[in-house]
VOKOL-391143 format. One record per residue (C-alpha): z negated, x negated, y negated; residue in three letters. Coordinates in steps of 0.02 Angstrom, whole numbers. Layout:
BEGIN
{c3:Z&c1:X&c2:Y&residu:ala}
...
This chain:
BEGIN
{c3:2833&c1:117&c2:4526&residu:unk}
{c3:2779&c1:-14&c2:4406&residu:unk}
{c3:2890&c1:-125&c2:4296&residu:unk}
{c3:2852&c1:-262&c2:4173&residu:unk}
{c3:2907&c1:-289&c2:3999&residu:unk}
{c3:2887&c1:-461&c2:3904&residu:unk}
{c3:2872&c1:-442&c2:3733&residu:unk}
{c3:2835&c1:-574&c2:3579&residu:unk}
{c3:2670&c1:-549&c2:3493&residu:unk}
{c3:2652&c1:-581&c2:3325&residu:unk}
{c3:2457&c1:-607&c2:3284&residu:unk}
{c3:2382&c1:-643&c2:3094&residu:unk}
{c3:2267&c1:-789&c2:3075&residu:unk}
{c3:2108&c1:-700&c2:3132&residu:unk}
{c3:2200&c1:-633&c2:3302&residu:unk}
{c3:2282&c1:-806&c2:3328&residu:unk}
{c3:2099&c1:-881&c2:3346&residu:unk}
{c3:2034&c1:-733&c2:3455&residu:unk}
{c3:2170&c1:-758&c2:3580&residu:unk}
{c3:2152&c1:-952&c2:3584&residu:unk}
{c3:1945&c1:-926&c2:3615&residu:unk}
{c3:2018&c1:-802&c2:3751&residu:unk}
{c3:2122&c1:-902&c2:3820&residu:unk}
{c3:2012&c1:-1052&c2:3836&residu:unk}
{c3:1873&c1:-949&c2:3907&residu:unk}
{c3:1989&c1:-909&c2:4036&residu:unk}
{c3:2018&c1:-1076&c2:4087&residu:unk}
{c3:1835&c1:-1114&c2:4072&residu:unk}
{c3:1797&c1:-957&c2:4179&residu:unk}
{c3:1914&c1:-1015&c2:4319&residu:unk}
{c3:1882&c1:-1200&c2:4331&residu:unk}
{c3:1673&c1:-1162&c2:4350&residu:unk}
{c3:1715&c1:-1031&c2:4478&residu:unk}
{c3:1833&c1:-1156&c2:4578&residu:unk}
{c3:1704&c1:-1285&c2:4566&residu:unk}
{c3:1556&c1:-1157&c2:4624&residu:unk}
{c3:1681&c1:-1092&c2:4755&residu:unk}
{c3:1707&c1:-1262&c2:4821&residu:unk}
{c3:1528&c1:-1314&c2:4841&residu:unk}
{c3:1492&c1:-1150&c2:4924&residu:unk}
{c3:1630&c1:-1170&c2:5038&residu:unk}
{c3:1594&c1:-1351&c2:5079&residu:unk}
{c3:1386&c1:-1285&c2:5106&residu:unk}
{c3:1475&c1:-1190&c2:5255&residu:unk}
{c3:1569&c1:-1303&c2:5323&residu:unk}
{c3:1439&c1:-1411&c2:5325&residu:unk}
{c3:1282&c1:-1326&c2:5406&residu:unk}
{c3:1399&c1:-1217&c2:5500&residu:unk}
{c3:1344&c1:-1054&c2:5436&residu:unk}
{c3:1474&c1:-902&c2:5406&residu:unk}
{c3:1340&c1:-799&c2:5290&residu:unk}
{c3:1350&c1:-969&c2:5167&residu:unk}
{c3:1549&c1:-936&c2:5134&residu:unk}
{c3:1610&c1:-902&c2:4958&residu:unk}
{c3:1673&c1:-719&c2:4919&residu:unk}
{c3:1724&c1:-660&c2:4770&residu:unk}
{c3:1577&c1:-540&c2:4714&residu:unk}
{c3:1468&c1:-695&c2:4759&residu:unk}
{c3:1551&c1:-813&c2:4644&residu:unk}
{c3:1560&c1:-667&c2:4498&residu:unk}
{c3:1372&c1:-634&c2:4533&residu:unk}
{c3:1309&c1:-797&c2:4509&residu:unk}
{c3:1420&c1:-834&c2:4362&residu:unk}
{c3:1372&c1:-694&c2:4285&residu:unk}
{c3:1186&c1:-710&c2:4315&residu:unk}
{c3:1188&c1:-913&c2:4230&residu:unk}
{c3:1307&c1:-830&c2:4088&residu:unk}
{c3:1271&c1:-961&c2:3922&residu:unk}
{c3:1234&c1:-874&c2:3765&residu:unk}
{c3:1401&c1:-918&c2:3676&residu:unk}
{c3:1499&c1:-819&c2:3836&residu:unk}
{c3:1423&c1:-646&c2:3775&residu:unk}
{c3:1522&c1:-641&c2:3637&residu:unk}
{c3:1670&c1:-645&c2:3734&residu:unk}
{c3:1763&c1:-503&c2:3833&residu:unk}
{c3:1668&c1:-491&c2:4011&residu:unk}
{c3:1831&c1:-423&c2:4098&residu:unk}
{c3:1909&c1:-606&c2:4064&residu:unk}
{c3:1783&c1:-677&c2:4194&residu:unk}
{c3:1801&c1:-556&c2:4316&residu:unk}
{c3:1972&c1:-545&c2:4320&residu:unk}
{c3:1981&c1:-748&c2:4314&residu:unk}
{c3:1864&c1:-752&c2:4464&residu:unk}
{c3:1962&c1:-611&c2:4555&residu:unk}
{c3:2142&c1:-704&c2:4541&residu:unk}
{c3:2032&c1:-845&c2:4596&residu:unk}
{c3:1992&c1:-747&c2:4760&residu:unk}
{c3:2161&c1:-710&c2:4796&residu:unk}
{c3:2210&c1:-899&c2:4763&residu:unk}
{c3:2068&c1:-932&c2:4890&residu:unk}
{c3:2165&c1:-818&c2:5016&residu:unk}
{c3:2319&c1:-900&c2:5027&residu:unk}
{c3:2241&c1:-1059&c2:5055&residu:unk}
{c3:2216&c1:-989&c2:5232&residu:unk}
{c3:2385&c1:-931&c2:5245&residu:unk}
{c3:2474&c1:-1081&c2:5282&residu:unk}
{c3:2653&c1:-997&c2:5297&residu:unk}
{c3:2653&c1:-974&c2:5104&residu:unk}
{c3:2765&c1:-1084&c2:5002&residu:unk}
{c3:2663&c1:-1176&c2:4895&residu:unk}
{c3:2512&c1:-1179&c2:5034&residu:unk}
{c3:2343&c1:-1270&c2:4969&residu:unk}
{c3:2190&c1:-1270&c2:4881&residu:unk}
{c3:2169&c1:-1200&c2:4696&residu:unk}
{c3:2189&c1:-1306&c2:4567&residu:unk}
{c3:2084&c1:-1369&c2:4414&residu:unk}
{c3:2180&c1:-1309&c2:4247&residu:unk}
{c3:2208&c1:-1419&c2:4104&residu:unk}
{c3:2201&c1:-1376&c2:3935&residu:unk}
{c3:2338&c1:-1489&c2:3899&residu:unk}
{c3:2445&c1:-1365&c2:4010&residu:unk}
{c3:2580&c1:-1310&c2:3882&residu:unk}
{c3:2554&c1:-1128&c2:3945&residu:unk}
{c3:2371&c1:-1050&c2:3916&residu:unk}
{c3:2327&c1:-864&c2:3962&residu:unk}
{c3:2217&c1:-729&c2:3995&residu:unk}
{c3:2225&c1:-547&c2:4069&residu:unk}
{c3:2124&c1:-398&c2:4012&residu:unk}
{c3:2118&c1:-216&c2:4070&residu:unk}
{c3:2076&c1:-144&c2:3909&residu:unk}
{c3:2225&c1:-169&c2:3816&residu:unk}
{c3:2289&c1:-10&c2:3719&residu:unk}
{c3:2443&c1:32&c2:3641&residu:unk}
{c3:2406&c1:130&c2:3465&residu:unk}
{c3:2536&c1:159&c2:3337&residu:unk}
{c3:2642&c1:35&c2:3409&residu:unk}
{c3:2534&c1:-94&c2:3412&residu:unk}
{c3:2435&c1:-188&c2:3535&residu:unk}
{c3:2230&c1:-158&c2:3532&residu:unk}
{c3:2133&c1:-275&c2:3626&residu:unk}
{c3:1929&c1:-236&c2:3651&residu:unk}
{c3:1835&c1:-308&c2:3514&residu:unk}
{c3:1727&c1:-475&c2:3546&residu:unk}
{c3:1534&c1:-479&c2:3490&residu:unk}
{c3:1490&c1:-547&c2:3319&residu:unk}
{c3:1673&c1:-511&c2:3233&residu:unk}
{c3:1660&c1:-409&c2:3088&residu:unk}
{c3:1868&c1:-395&c2:3076&residu:unk}
{c3:1975&c1:-350&c2:3214&residu:unk}
{c3:2163&c1:-325&c2:3186&residu:unk}
{c3:2305&c1:-230&c2:3299&residu:unk}
{c3:2439&c1:-353&c2:3358&residu:unk}
{c3:2619&c1:-306&c2:3323&residu:unk}
{c3:2743&c1:-342&c2:3450&residu:unk}
{c3:2940&c1:-342&c2:3489&residu:unk}
{c3:3034&c1:-325&c2:3635&residu:unk}
{c3:2997&c1:-160&c2:3717&residu:unk}
{c3:3120&c1:-63&c2:3764&residu:unk}
{c3:3004&c1:90&c2:3821&residu:unk}
{c3:2815&c1:109&c2:3835&residu:unk}
{c3:2809&c1:278&c2:3912&residu:unk}
{c3:2694&c1:266&c2:4063&residu:unk}
{c3:2519&c1:203&c2:4114&residu:unk}
{c3:2478&c1:22&c2:4046&residu:unk}
{c3:2398&c1:-85&c2:4186&residu:unk}
{c3:2315&c1:-260&c2:4173&residu:unk}
{c3:2395&c1:-343&c2:4026&residu:unk}
{c3:2429&c1:-524&c2:4046&residu:unk}
{c3:2422&c1:-634&c2:3864&residu:unk}
{c3:2486&c1:-800&c2:3857&residu:unk}
{c3:2529&c1:-950&c2:3737&residu:unk}
{c3:2665&c1:-1075&c2:3765&residu:unk}
{c3:2742&c1:-1190&c2:3612&residu:unk}
{c3:2648&c1:-1115&c2:3494&residu:unk}
{c3:2705&c1:-937&c2:3524&residu:unk}
{c3:2613&c1:-794&c2:3595&residu:unk}
{c3:2687&c1:-681&c2:3738&residu:unk}
{c3:2625&c1:-518&c2:3832&residu:unk}
{c3:2669&c1:-441&c2:3994&residu:unk}
{c3:2664&c1:-264&c2:4010&residu:unk}
{c3:2648&c1:-177&c2:4166&residu:unk}
{c3:2685&c1:18&c2:4143&residu:unk}
{c3:2670&c1:126&c2:4282&residu:unk}
{c3:2830&c1:225&c2:4285&residu:unk}
{c3:2941&c1:348&c2:4377&residu:unk}
{c3:3106&c1:276&c2:4439&residu:unk}
{c3:3252&c1:389&c2:4447&residu:unk}
{c3:3347&c1:360&c2:4607&residu:unk}
{c3:3543&c1:327&c2:4584&residu:unk}
{c3:3674&c1:429&c2:4657&residu:unk}
{c3:3747&c1:344&c2:4812&residu:unk}
{c3:3902&c1:251&c2:4811&residu:unk}
{c3:3927&c1:201&c2:4977&residu:unk}
{c3:3979&c1:14&c2:4912&residu:unk}
{c3:3939&c1:-130&c2:4996&residu:unk}
{c3:3942&c1:-311&c2:4932&residu:unk}
{c3:3873&c1:-484&c2:5018&residu:unk}
{c3:3819&c1:-637&c2:4881&residu:unk}
{c3:3831&c1:-821&c2:4930&residu:unk}
{c3:3724&c1:-922&c2:4818&residu:unk}
{c3:3780&c1:-1077&c2:4749&residu:unk}
{c3:3741&c1:-1234&c2:4649&residu:unk}
{c3:3810&c1:-1174&c2:4479&residu:unk}
{c3:3889&c1:-1003&c2:4535&residu:unk}
{c3:3856&c1:-833&c2:4634&residu:unk}
{c3:4003&c1:-780&c2:4750&residu:unk}
{c3:4022&c1:-593&c2:4783&residu:unk}
{c3:4158&c1:-476&c2:4870&residu:unk}
{c3:4240&c1:-439&c2:4685&residu:unk}
{c3:4235&c1:-634&c2:4629&residu:unk}
{c3:4109&c1:-755&c2:4568&residu:unk}
{c3:3978&c1:-777&c2:4423&residu:unk}
{c3:3927&c1:-931&c2:4351&residu:unk}
{c3:3773&c1:-988&c2:4319&residu:unk}
{c3:3773&c1:-1142&c2:4243&residu:unk}
{c3:3907&c1:-1113&c2:4087&residu:unk}
{c3:3956&c1:-1244&c2:3950&residu:unk}
{c3:3825&c1:-1180&c2:3841&residu:unk}
{c3:3703&c1:-1230&c2:3970&residu:unk}
{c3:3781&c1:-1396&c2:4002&residu:unk}
{c3:3775&c1:-1427&c2:3834&residu:unk}
{c3:3586&c1:-1383&c2:3813&residu:unk}
{c3:3553&c1:-1491&c2:3975&residu:unk}
{c3:3634&c1:-1647&c2:3900&residu:unk}
{c3:3532&c1:-1610&c2:3739&residu:unk}
{c3:3384&c1:-1615&c2:3833&residu:unk}
{c3:3420&c1:-1777&c2:3939&residu:unk}
{c3:3437&c1:-1856&c2:3765&residu:unk}
{c3:3263&c1:-1800&c2:3688&residu:unk}
{c3:3184&c1:-1843&c2:3850&residu:unk}
{c3:3265&c1:-2020&c2:3827&residu:unk}
{c3:3196&c1:-2023&c2:3649&residu:unk}
{c3:3032&c1:-1957&c2:3711&residu:unk}
{c3:3015&c1:-2099&c2:3829&residu:unk}
{c3:3044&c1:-2215&c2:3704&residu:unk}
{c3:2939&c1:-2158&c2:3581&residu:unk}
{c3:2768&c1:-2148&c2:3704&residu:unk}
{c3:2739&c1:-2323&c2:3677&residu:unk}
{c3:2781&c1:-2445&c2:3525&residu:unk}
{c3:2723&c1:-2612&c2:3534&residu:unk}
{c3:2608&c1:-2586&c2:3678&residu:unk}
{c3:2508&c1:-2425&c2:3575&residu:unk}
{c3:2518&c1:-2241&c2:3624&residu:unk}
{c3:2609&c1:-2149&c2:3483&residu:unk}
{c3:2592&c1:-1976&c2:3564&residu:unk}
{c3:2525&c1:-1918&c2:3415&residu:unk}
{c3:2634&c1:-1985&c2:3296&residu:unk}
{c3:2750&c1:-1852&c2:3164&residu:unk}
{c3:2904&c1:-1905&c2:3249&residu:unk}
{c3:2827&c1:-1902&c2:3426&residu:unk}
{c3:2785&c1:-1712&c2:3386&residu:unk}
{c3:2950&c1:-1666&c2:3304&residu:unk}
{c3:3058&c1:-1724&c2:3441&residu:unk}
{c3:2939&c1:-1638&c2:3595&residu:unk}
{c3:2975&c1:-1469&c2:3464&residu:unk}
{c3:3161&c1:-1494&c2:3493&residu:unk}
{c3:3143&c1:-1538&c2:3682&residu:unk}
{c3:3051&c1:-1392&c2:3709&residu:unk}
{c3:3166&c1:-1263&c2:3585&residu:unk}
{c3:3296&c1:-1321&c2:3699&residu:unk}
{c3:3194&c1:-1278&c2:3863&residu:unk}
{c3:3171&c1:-1106&c2:3778&residu:unk}
{c3:3346&c1:-1084&c2:3761&residu:unk}
{c3:3395&c1:-1105&c2:3923&residu:unk}
{c3:3271&c1:-1022&c2:4006&residu:unk}
{c3:3313&c1:-867&c2:3917&residu:unk}
{c3:3493&c1:-896&c2:3944&residu:unk}
{c3:3461&c1:-922&c2:4147&residu:unk}
{c3:3371&c1:-755&c2:4169&residu:unk}
{c3:3495&c1:-662&c2:4036&residu:unk}
{c3:3633&c1:-708&c2:4183&residu:unk}
{c3:3523&c1:-663&c2:4317&residu:unk}
{c3:3448&c1:-505&c2:4251&residu:unk}
{c3:3623&c1:-439&c2:4195&residu:unk}
{c3:3711&c1:-491&c2:4378&residu:unk}
{c3:3587&c1:-391&c2:4490&residu:unk}
{c3:3565&c1:-247&c2:4363&residu:unk}
{c3:3769&c1:-238&c2:4406&residu:unk}
{c3:3741&c1:-269&c2:4585&residu:unk}
{c3:3604&c1:-123&c2:4624&residu:unk}
{c3:3696&c1:3&c2:4511&residu:unk}
{c3:3869&c1:-27&c2:4598&residu:unk}
{c3:3834&c1:-63&c2:4762&residu:unk}
{c3:3689&c1:20&c2:4894&residu:unk}
{c3:3695&c1:-111&c2:5021&residu:unk}
{c3:3698&c1:-308&c2:4985&residu:unk}
{c3:3677&c1:-453&c2:5095&residu:unk}
{c3:3612&c1:-600&c2:5053&residu:unk}
{c3:3535&c1:-776&c2:5106&residu:unk}
{c3:3356&c1:-817&c2:5161&residu:unk}
{c3:3349&c1:-1006&c2:5120&residu:unk}
{c3:3241&c1:-1135&c2:5139&residu:unk}
{c3:3249&c1:-1197&c2:4961&residu:unk}
{c3:3118&c1:-1344&c2:5015&residu:unk}
{c3:3217&c1:-1395&c2:5144&residu:unk}
{c3:3371&c1:-1417&c2:5055&residu:unk}
{c3:3282&c1:-1523&c2:4913&residu:unk}
{c3:3366&c1:-1663&c2:4999&residu:unk}
{c3:3404&c1:-1794&c2:4847&residu:unk}
{c3:3337&c1:-1782&c2:4646&residu:unk}
{c3:3516&c1:-1737&c2:4611&residu:unk}
{c3:3509&c1:-1599&c2:4723&residu:unk}
{c3:3335&c1:-1541&c2:4683&residu:unk}
{c3:3370&c1:-1534&c2:4490&residu:unk}
{c3:3552&c1:-1412&c2:4560&residu:unk}
{c3:3436&c1:-1310&c2:4642&residu:unk}
{c3:3309&c1:-1303&c2:4508&residu:unk}
{c3:3424&c1:-1255&c2:4379&residu:unk}
{c3:3532&c1:-1124&c2:4494&residu:unk}
{c3:3372&c1:-1036&c2:4538&residu:unk}
{c3:3398&c1:-965&c2:4706&residu:unk}
{c3:3224&c1:-905&c2:4722&residu:unk}
{c3:3229&c1:-800&c2:4547&residu:unk}
{c3:3379&c1:-716&c2:4607&residu:unk}
{c3:3296&c1:-672&c2:4773&residu:unk}
{c3:3144&c1:-608&c2:4658&residu:unk}
{c3:3248&c1:-502&c2:4568&residu:unk}
{c3:3347&c1:-419&c2:4689&residu:unk}
{c3:3203&c1:-380&c2:4804&residu:unk}
{c3:3107&c1:-279&c2:4666&residu:unk}
{c3:3281&c1:-203&c2:4596&residu:unk}
{c3:3328&c1:-135&c2:4768&residu:unk}
{c3:3158&c1:-51&c2:4790&residu:unk}
{c3:3171&c1:23&c2:4603&residu:unk}
{c3:3337&c1:103&c2:4646&residu:unk}
{c3:3310&c1:129&c2:4827&residu:unk}
{c3:3449&c1:15&c2:4887&residu:unk}
{c3:3466&c1:-82&c2:5050&residu:unk}
{c3:3443&c1:-259&c2:5027&residu:unk}
{c3:3478&c1:-356&c2:5197&residu:unk}
{c3:3400&c1:-546&c2:5218&residu:unk}
{c3:3529&c1:-667&c2:5315&residu:unk}
{c3:3418&c1:-775&c2:5439&residu:unk}
{c3:3397&c1:-952&c2:5363&residu:unk}
{c3:3488&c1:-1009&c2:5522&residu:unk}
{c3:3643&c1:-897&c2:5499&residu:unk}
{c3:3797&c1:-1020&c2:5499&residu:unk}
{c3:3887&c1:-927&c2:5352&residu:unk}
{c3:3960&c1:-1096&c2:5291&residu:unk}
{c3:4004&c1:-1154&c2:5468&residu:unk}
{c3:4057&c1:-1011&c2:5543&residu:unk}
{c3:4232&c1:-953&c2:5507&residu:unk}
{c3:4250&c1:-770&c2:5467&residu:unk}
{c3:4425&c1:-736&c2:5556&residu:unk}
{c3:4406&c1:-803&c2:5734&residu:unk}
{c3:4212&c1:-817&c2:5733&residu:unk}
{c3:4209&c1:-1009&c2:5790&residu:unk}
{c3:4066&c1:-1117&c2:5716&residu:unk}
{c3:4088&c1:-1295&c2:5677&residu:unk}
{c3:3953&c1:-1406&c2:5753&residu:unk}
{c3:3928&c1:-1593&c2:5755&residu:unk}
{c3:4057&c1:-1700&c2:5665&residu:unk}
{c3:4159&c1:-1548&c2:5625&residu:unk}
{c3:4041&c1:-1479&c2:5494&residu:unk}
{c3:4067&c1:-1471&c2:5321&residu:unk}
{c3:3932&c1:-1562&c2:5205&residu:unk}
{c3:3900&c1:-1587&c2:5016&residu:unk}
{c3:4069&c1:-1730&c2:5059&residu:unk}
{c3:4169&c1:-1611&c2:5147&residu:unk}
{c3:4206&c1:-1666&c2:5315&residu:unk}
{c3:4259&c1:-1856&c2:5344&residu:unk}
{c3:4317&c1:-1824&c2:5496&residu:unk}
{c3:4468&c1:-1716&c2:5456&residu:unk}
{c3:4447&c1:-1760&c2:5283&residu:unk}
{c3:4436&c1:-1610&c2:5193&residu:unk}
{c3:4348&c1:-1565&c2:5037&residu:unk}
{c3:4170&c1:-1478&c2:5021&residu:unk}
{c3:4250&c1:-1344&c2:4942&residu:unk}
{c3:4379&c1:-1278&c2:5067&residu:unk}
{c3:4371&c1:-1211&c2:5253&residu:unk}
{c3:4495&c1:-1252&c2:5389&residu:unk}
{c3:4447&c1:-1176&c2:5542&residu:unk}
{c3:4508&c1:-1295&c2:5683&residu:unk}
{c3:4520&c1:-1176&c2:5820&residu:unk}
{c3:4651&c1:-1030&c2:5748&residu:unk}
{c3:4709&c1:-1132&c2:5585&residu:unk}
{c3:4610&c1:-1009&c2:5454&residu:unk}
{c3:4593&c1:-1079&c2:5272&residu:unk}
{c3:4516&c1:-1015&c2:5116&residu:unk}
{c3:4383&c1:-1071&c2:4984&residu:unk}
{c3:4228&c1:-1100&c2:5080&residu:unk}
{c3:4104&c1:-1004&c2:4970&residu:unk}
{c3:4235&c1:-854&c2:4979&residu:unk}
{c3:4210&c1:-872&c2:5183&residu:unk}
{c3:4030&c1:-894&c2:5185&residu:unk}
{c3:4037&c1:-712&c2:5070&residu:unk}
{c3:4148&c1:-648&c2:5224&residu:unk}
{c3:4016&c1:-707&c2:5345&residu:unk}
{c3:3882&c1:-602&c2:5250&residu:unk}
{c3:3963&c1:-467&c2:5236&residu:unk}
{c3:3995&c1:-458&c2:5411&residu:unk}
{c3:3812&c1:-426&c2:5440&residu:unk}
{c3:3815&c1:-259&c2:5371&residu:unk}
């Protein structure tokens, strides 16, 4: 089993320069490889010759053969892993069932997140050691914080820079102990702002997050006004950079709080229950309006399913996915009647019967309860 730990790196000035160079080199290799791949692919289509179709080995060998002198001082594995990831991205291009289907895109140096990968990293005396670049006399191990346990075999390490800070992801192959079976079952209904399950609900948008979102909205409005002053660009001014740093700081706080809530809740679920039912939602289709899209993004539906998938695999628990067309909201959990047509519950409730969006009233048996609780009961019936 492979577990990944995210740690904060604290490189000195020399290693910061080395990490920045490797981030830039990774972006260069990706863009150069993508341009070469596109040329090979277009040639194979124009000449109708499948032998000219690009592959990972063809593109990599071509780039290695045409290396410039300055490239030899940087890690060769950076180029090879970049082309390997590019090959995987092209494989997904031919699978239209992927969520964000399409051709791989070129990477910009203006992206706030830049990174690279290496499979030659080691942990020596509690510090991260990378393979030394050629032509550099002084090379240092990098101090890091945030790792709980480093027992196991270290795989391909991802290192990236974001908002002036350096981070690393340590994938470590470990043996996970199987938890004792309790026989308990539950179902989880995901909603904007909270997650409901058989024993209650957990808020995904607590008051501290709402306060941070208000500050983010304020800083975004301030930045929009600072971009243009008297018809001139001011994005490089001191006040603009200072306000942007505050905005980035609040975004980081929001992400950390959201991830903390999700990690603690999902860990509690897999430790306490053996069978868990969740919904297989089509999130892209649910983003009907700008307001709905923002609420769905902040509620992190996709992140919740991702965590539940790998944690259930870790602890050998059963994860049951309800079909995305399963009418958990419209079905009565007592008599099984399914609302159709103008009787359905929408975002504004039901206009025909004058019911609110958060209440469920069955027009067949008269059963009434909270809409989200009714959905949990329906999901629980699938076990």
